[in-house]
C-alpha positions, -999 to +999 in steps of 0.1 A: +000+000+000+014+034-010+012+063+013+025+099+016+057+105+034+067+138+051+098+152+034+104+188+043+089+219+059+074+243+033+095+271+047+127+251+041+123+249+003+118+284-011+104+291-046+129+285-074+148+259-055+152+221-054+165+195-031+174+158-029+155+134-006+151+097+001+114+088+002+106+053+012+141+043+000+137+060-034+159+089-046+136+118-052+142+154-064+117+179-049+112+214-064+093+245-055+080+262-087+064+295-077+049+280-045+038+247-062+058+216-052+068+189-076+087+156-071+105+135-097+131+108-096+165+122-086+185+102-112+190+117-146+183+093-174+216+100-191+242+090-165+224+091-132+232+127-123+215+142-092+186+163-105+179+177-071+213+195-073+204+209-107+195+245-117+158+252-118+145+277-143+107+280-143+096+244-143+127+230-160+156+215-141+191+211-157+212+181-146+244+194-131+265+167-147+257+169-185+230+196-188+201+173-197+168+190-189+135+178-176+101+194-168+097+189-131+059+189-134+058+159-157+092+142-155+095+144-193+128+154-210+124+189-226+145+177-256+131+142-262+096+136-248+101+098-251+126+101-222+113+106-187+121+102-151+094+091-126+070+117-113+055+114-079+024+128-063+029+157-038+007+174-012+011+201+013-003+195+047+005+209+082+031+233+066+051+203+053+056+188+018+046+151+015+055+128-013+039+095-024+064+073-043+039+048-058 
């Protein structure tokens, strides 16, 4: 049974920023896009770079290793829509961001 897991306080992830987290044993990248939170798999499809350490511009994150880019709202590559990383459900409750990995 899948459930939401508390990841971070809303105040600790300001707009325009991302972070890495382990959620139920899965590597997750969590982003704040203008006050809306989004979670995707943390491993870039190219060489496994840490997307949570990437630069976020709007809703696009750039992998810090080789500059591959993904839309954090969908997990889709911005260059090749056939490439994707997992996208996870997110909710905000009690001033915390919660992520469901399945």
